[in-house]
C-alpha positions, 0 to 999 in steps of 0.5 A: 928931167929924170934922165938929167937927175940920173946923169947929174947924180952919176957924174957929180956924186958917183952913184946910180939911182932909180927914180921912185916917184916925184915929190911935191913941187916947192916954190919959195920966194927969197928976198933975192930970188924965186926958186922952184924945186922939182924933187924926185924920190930916188933909190940908190941902185948901186955904187956909193959916192966916191970922194974923188968925184965930189967937189966938196970939202966933206960929205957923209950919209945922214940918217933921216932922224938926224937931218934936223942937226943940219942947216938947210935953205928955207926952201927945203923945209917942206921937202925935208918934211915930205921925205920924212913922212914918205920914208917912215 
């Protein structure tokens, strides 16, 4: 799994990461799907995202204390809270 995370971040976002440690797995049931998130806390090793590599309209880095300004799927709430506790 860790190799897949490193590869996808390199290919899709243009960054190299070091895996710091796993975070708590999250299972969430939506009306249309059951999702399981297996998050890993990562540290950027080098590089920064290259917009030409991204297939999104817009991207930017966001300080942790401003994440609440963005809308995330319900399944991410527990994960975002854990990341906040871990990085403070």
